[in-house]
N, C-alpha and C positions, 0 to 999 in steps of 0.2 A: 505492501498498500504506499503508494508515494499521496504527500502533505505538501502542499505549496503554503507557507507560513508568509500572511500579509498584514500583520493584524500593527496597533499600536499595543505600551503596556496594557490598556484593558484588556485586551487576548489574549495575551502571547501562551501564556501559563495554560492555556487548552493544545499547543503545540507539542508542546513539552508532556504531557501529558499522555500524546497519541507517542511520540519519540518513545516514553516507557514502554508501550504497549508492541514496539516492534518499529513502528511507522519508521520511512525515510522521509524525516521531515525537513524541509526546505525552504529556510526563512530569505526573504528579498528584501536587501538592507539599499538604500539610497548612498552612490559614490559620497556624496556631501556628508554623512554619517548619520547612526539611527539615533533622536533622543535618546529613545531607550536604552541606548551604553551610559546614560548621566541620571538616570531614576535613581530617587533617592528609593533605601538608601546607600550609601557609598562612603568607601576606604579610602587613603591615602597612602598609597604605597612608599616604601624605603624612596624610592628614584620621584618621589613628586605627582606623581601619576593619579589620577584619582577613576577608580572602578566604580561602577556600580554593582552591588550583592546581588541586587533584584536581577539584573537584566544577565548576571553570571549564574543563579537559580532557575530564571523561565527557560534559559536558551540551549540549557544542556542535553547533550543528544540530537541537537539539529546540526546542518548543515546549512551554512550561509554564504550566500551568491550577492553580489553587488551590480545591479543594475539602474542604468537613467532612463525611466520611463516616460521621461520628456520630452525625450527625441524617439524619430522613426526606427533608430536600430534598437535602442532595449526597450521599445516597445515590444518590437519584434519579437526578440529574444523572450520578452517575458509570455505575450503569448504562445511561445513556442513552451515555453515551462507547463502552461496551466494547460494549454490541448494536450498535453504528457500525464498529466496527475489524477488521481483519483480524488482527493479534497481537497478543497482550497479553503481556509479558513482568513477571512479578514472582519475589521471595523470600519466600516462604512461611514463615512459621515454624512453631512449634510449632500443632497443633492447626489447618492450613493458614491460620490467620492473614494476611494482607496486607496492602499501607499499602492498595487497593481497597476493603477492606471488604466482599467478596463470596466466599460461598464458591463451591466446586466445582459445587454443585448448580443455583447461582443463574447462575453466568455458564454453566454449557451452556442451559441456559432460555433465558436473553438473548442468546444469542448460539450456534445448535447449529454453525458453520463457523467456528466460530474456532481459531487455533492457540496454543496458550496455553504458551511455556515459563516453566518454572517452576525458577528458579536455587536451588540451597541445599546445604549442606557434604555432607549426607548420602544425599541424595535423597527422594526421597517414599515411598521403604516401604525396609522395613528394620527392623533392631533401631535406630538410633541414627538414624531421621527427626525423631524430634522432641526431641533434642539441641540445644541452643543453642550457637555455634561463632563462631570468629572466625577471622582468615585466618593466625596463630600454631598455633590447633588445626585446621584444615583441610591445613597446610603439612604436619605433625607425623603425621596420620593418614593424611595417601597418601603417605608416606614419603620425600619429600625433603626433608625437614629430616635427617634423619639423615647427607644426605651433605653438607651445609652444616654450615662450617668447619674447624678444623684436627685433628688426629692428636690433639694432647694436649687439649682442650678439648671440655668440651660440644658439641651443637650448636650451631651459629647460623645463623638462619633469615634470608634476605636478604632487604635493606630491600624497601618500594614495593607490599609488599599484591599478592604475583607471585598468588596465588590469585584475587583477585578477576578481576583482569586477564584468567585463564585462562579459570575458569571463566566469565565472560562472551564470551569468543571460542566458546568449545563451545555457548554457547546462541544466539548470531547464526547459525554454522552450521546447529542445528538448527533458528532460524525458517525461515533458507533453505529447508531442506528439508523440511519440514513446508509451507510455500505451492506450491513446487515438487510434494509428494503429493496438495494437496488440488486441486491443479486435474487430477490426472489420474482420484480417485473420489470428489471434493466432499464429503470426510470428514473433523471435526474431526481436531485432533492434541493431546495434551498430549506436550509432550517434557521429561522428565525429566532436567537437567543435575545430576549430582551433583561437587560439586567435589572428594572426594575421591580420587574417578574421573580427573577430570582431571589432578591431579597426580600420581596412580599412571605417567600415561602420560608424566609428564617425568621418567622414573627413567632414560633413555638406555639404556645396554646393562645397568642395575646386574641386572634382573629376568632375560634371557635367559644372561646370563656365571652365575646362579646354576642357572639351570635347566640348562644345558651343562657347567659345572665344579664347583658345587656353593661354591663361593667368594662371600662376602659382600663384594660392594664397598665399601671406606671413607671414611672423611673423608681428602682429600690437603692440604686448604686451598691454600696458595700452592705447594707443591712436586711438579715435575714426576710423572709418572706412569713417563716411561722417559727415558733421553734420546734428542733430537731434538725432544720433546713440552712446553710451557710457554710462561711469559711472561715475557720477558728484558727488562733495561734496553739501551736505542741512544742516540744523543745529543739527541734531544729526546723522548724518551719511552721509551715500553716499546712492543712485538712482542709476539705469543701466533701461537703456531707448531703445527702438529701434520707431524712429519715422520717416526714411528716406528713403531711397530705401529700404534699410533691412525690412521695414514694411508696411505703403502703406501712397498713398497721402493724402488719408485723416485724416491721424495720422498728417501728416504734418503740414499740412491746420490749423485744431487743435489747437494744438501748438502751434501754430504762434500769431494766434488768442488770446489764452489765456493769451500766456504775454502779449499781446497788452493791455487786458482787462483789467488786474490790474498797469498798466502803469508801465511794466518792463524796466529802461534803459538801449537804443539801440533797442529796441525791434522792432520797427518802418522800421527799415533799412532791417529788416527780409520777411517784405511785400511787396520788390520790384522783381519786374518780374524775375530777375536774379536768385533767391533763388531757383523758381519752375524746374529750370534747374539742373536733378542730378548731372554732372559734377561741373557746379559750386560748389555745395555740396561740393563734394569731396575732396576741391582744398584744401591745408595745413590752408591757409589762413582763408579759411572760413568756418573750423574747428574749428581752435580756438579762432576766430572773436564767432561764437553758442557756443562755450563754453563759454565764458566770462559771456555773457546776461544769461546764466541758470544760471550759478551758483550766478551771483548776486540776478536773483531771488530763485532758490532755497535752498540758507541759509538762507533766512528767515523764512522756514516750516520747518514742524517736515517731513520726509520722510513716516509717514501711513497717513497723512494728502495728501502727493504731491501724495501717492497712490490712495487713494483712490476719489482725484477727476478727476488723469488722469482716470479712469475705468472709472468715468461717460463718460468721453471725448472720452472715445475708443482708446487710447493712449496707447501703451502695453507701462509700467513704472512698476517698481516692487522696493520694497528696497529692501536692501541688507541687510539684517539678520544678526545678531551674535547667537549664540548657546542658548544665553537666549532668544534673538525676539521669532526663533522658540519655544523652550519651553514653551514659553509664548502663542505663536498665537491664538487666539477666535476658530479658523475655524478647527484648529489641535485638541485644547482640545474641541471643540463640538462635536469631531469622538470619538473621544475616541481613536487616535490616538498612544498617547506611553503608554507602559506598563511598569510598576514596578515589579521587581521580586529579594526577597534577594539572595544575589551571595552568596554562602558556600566560594569561592576560595578568593574573594575581602574583605567579610566580610561586607560589607557594600548592602544596597538598592542598585541597578543600572537600572536606565530608560532608556528604548530601544525604537526606532522607532518599531510601529509595522506594520500591512497588511498596505498597499497604496491602498486599493482596498477594495469591497466587493460585493462577489459574492452570488447569492441565493442561498437557499439551502445549504451555507456553513456556519460551527458553528460558533460561539466565540474562538478568537484566545485563544488556551493552552499554557501558558508562561512556562516552567519549565528553571529552571536554566542551565546556562552551564554546563556541568556533570566535574567532578573531574576524573580523570584519570582512566579508569575500575570501573566506579563505578558502571553499569550497568553488570558486570562481569556473577555475579552469575544469576540475573535476567534473563538475555537474555539465556543462553545455559542450564539452569536448565528450565525456562516456555518455551521458547521458541522452542528448539530444542529439550529437553528434557535428556539434558545429565547427569549422575546420580553424585549427590552430592560427593559421593567418587571419581569421575576420576574429579572432576576435583579439589577436595584437591590436588590427587597424583598431577596433573598439575601443581597448584599452587607453591607445593613442588618445582618438575621439575626446575619452571620456578626463581624459589629465587635464589637471588644471593649469 
């Protein structure tokens, strides 16, 4: 499966996911430079060069070609590449403009079997289809921003361009479904991925809660929604737990029994019948009382000890892991989850998360470092497309500054 990646930062992770599955993903970059190579977060190397950690992550396992689609020769190369591929992933802006420089009509004539995945904030159609957007606007329009932050502050957006990753994940799923459907009916597909809808899918119980009860979910920040649930300090950090109405009645009973078994100060009060009432546990004073009792217990114990004992008691409790904790996790280590690759741009070995799944018949993940700009231009156009080396030398001379 050959995938042409003509996305900006908002859709680049889609190609990374398809590359991890084994697709040959070729990213088109302009000779003038790809803005994504400066995307935050960045690090400054000893040489003084600024490198985008985001770009090195989302471009892993891809190949890179530089094509100037603003001239006829470059557009011809782009057409030949798109005509050969199975999937085109792009992030069209207003007027259907995308970095590959080709219109929908041209794409349809070039490749009648093409699965085109178009990722945008508001979709290909509708009243906002032509509106420009970014991560903040998309997360707000999808409703999720309203849940971020604290009760007494304006909404606070989560860090890390979450909408870019969410809509890219939907794009990768759409690409796979499009390919499967094409195998059945030999029909081209255009997959329209709307970031606003992707974020609306992240609202958890906010929508059904309003539908069923008429209540609008509010921002809680670090405040627990009821006794038995929340994030609590322990001896070496924090744990997060769901053992109330949000979990199961059995988990609450097991938790209270555990606290009393070890003689936690104040835990006897939790045995009172009033604590079995959900509305009582949702009172602010109940939440505060429980947190004081549980943290007296938890501050004497390590987070992974709490985790394993809670699992044995069927209580949904997990450690709040640092990056070092995740890298040293024995489960992930045993599964060989992390992949280390020598990165030519950063000049060091970088450790990446690998596939979070295993599929029968899918071979081991082949890890190649994220490419340098245009690293595979000759390889792709000479070998894949059969462009004569003399023609490429001429084009490179034409594109030279």
